[in-house]
C-alpha positions, 0 to 999 in steps of 0.5 A: 499500500502506498503511504503519504510522505512523512513530515521531516519535523521529528517533533511533529504529530499529525493527529485527528479527532471527531467532535465528541466530548471524549476527544477532551484529552487529545484536544487538551494535550494539543492546545493546552501545553501538555504536548508542548511540555514533551517537546511535541508540535501537534497538527490537530485536525477535525475530521467529518466522519469516522470513515474519513478519519480511519482512511486518513490514518491509513494513508498516513495523512495522520500519525495518530488519532482519537479513534473508536476502540474497536476500529484499530482492531478491525483494521488490523484484521483486514475488515476495513477498506484499507487494512492497516497495522494500528496500535493502541498504546492508551485508552481515552476513557470509559463511558460518555455514550447515550442511547437516544430515541424519537419522542414517538418512540419514547411514547411507545416505550413508556406505554410498554413500561419503560422506566424513566430513569435510564435503566437499561434492562427494563428499557430493553424489555420495553423495546422488544415489546414495541418491535414485536408489536410493530412486526405483528402490525406489519409496520416498518422495522425500527431503525437505529443509527450508530456512528460507524459499524466497527465502534463500541456503540455498535457492539453495546447497542447490539449487546443491549438488544440482544439481551432482550431477544432482539436480533440486530439488523434483522429485527431492528436495522442499524445504520451508520450516520456521522454523530453530528448528523444524528439529532437532525436524522432523528428530527427528520424521522430518518432514524428511530433512535441512535447510540452516540457519544455526547454531546449529541444525545443532549443536543436531541434532547434539548432541541425536542427531537429525542429522549435519552433512554439509557447510557453505555455505562448502564449497559457495561459499567466500565465500558471502553469507548475511545482510544489513542490509535497510532500508526505502528510504523510511525511509532516504531520509527521513533519510540521516544516520540511515541512515548512523549505523545502517550505521556502528553495525552495521559497527563491531559486526561488527568487534567480533564478528570479534575472537576475544577477544570471543567468549566475551562475544558467546556469553554475549550471544546466549545470553540468553533474549530472544536464543536462550535456549541454552547459551553453549557451543553458540553459542561453538562456532559462533563458533569454527567448531567443527562437531559430527560423530560421537561427540563429535568436532568439526571445526574449519572455517576461515573458517566464520563471517566478519562483517567480514574481506575486505570481508565487509560490502560489498554486491557487486552481483554477489551480487545478480546471482547470486541473481537468476540463481538465481531465474531458474534455478529458475523463480521469475521470467523473465529480463528486463533490467528485473528484472536491473536492479532486482535489482542496484539493491537492493545499494547499494555507493555508500551503504556507501562513503558511510556508512563514509567517516569511518571510513577503512576499506578498501573495494573500488572496484569494485561487482561482481566475477566470482564464483568466480575468486578462488582464493587471497587477492588484493589489490584496489583499495581506497578507502584503504590495502590490501585483500585478498579471500579465495577465493570459489570454488565447490566445482564450479569454477563461474564467474559473470560478472555481465556474462554472465548469459544465458550463464551460465543457458544453460550450466547443465545442471540448471535448472527449465523455467520459472516455477512 
């Protein structure tokens, strides 16, 4: 594959992002001096869609990017139009997504008994009842949008639907729409709901076109969302530059998590070149305030977590879970080679090496059993003490990365094979 020529500047990083609240560590690293303190100069560009961002890093117009957590895995597995070797040395946090539906669908869900306070199980059951009624009546299938097919949103939404007995893309259609266009698509009646990172669910709510019904942390309490995706050849060409980038974004993530910085961070993200939205919308996202009905809000603890509880750590078990969902929904076949390549994309070894000079507590393990931590738990760490928060799934599911085939065999709702 032909690659765009690398810059001759050894301290330059060309980095892309999408306008979502969880781009904050990348934006803050670039614009608030964290990268500069590491001797780096960042050329930061806002992309129009995840597909554009994916392709620009594949042809090396970008060196690194704020990326969807499964996207580098899909690229390494050859599931994207331009197969690529990307690595994930750092996560950009947990949470930050909502599932938002049209006002008409919300009325149907309430009539079917959906809870009003963002609870995942009851809302999924109500959606299954509404979808079944529509089938009986010969009504068109519901259409939900995700930001990209290889996204945490796709797999979170599909997991949530399947737990209620709904087969994704058979009983409810799932389409890809760039996140900034989702509120307009919902208002126009082109979709019935969407799963996206904030602030787009809140935009739909405050403009009257939608209503948030649940969040990704209600589905999976410590759900991985975005990552720092890096071109492997760029990282290997100058490992120390790569390490400096990881440290800059990590320090920015810690800064973004400090409640004292939320106002400044919201104003930074509100700039025309980032979001071009009112700062109060973005500050509500950072505070975990979810808009409900008639101006009411619900405070969701831990809704967006940039760095706490090792939220920047690239667990291989997260990569393994995403691979399991790609297999489950027929995007690829289970194979030892594919599983190994998927796990190799996430690089906890690089993460530890880059952050070693900072003496921050990091897990000594590379993987864990996902869904098994139900309360704050101390785990072995490189220095000091480290506590991980709950990572439970809403349906009580457990994912053991060492037993992936048993896990796949146990799933009652899954695709028959690769599409």
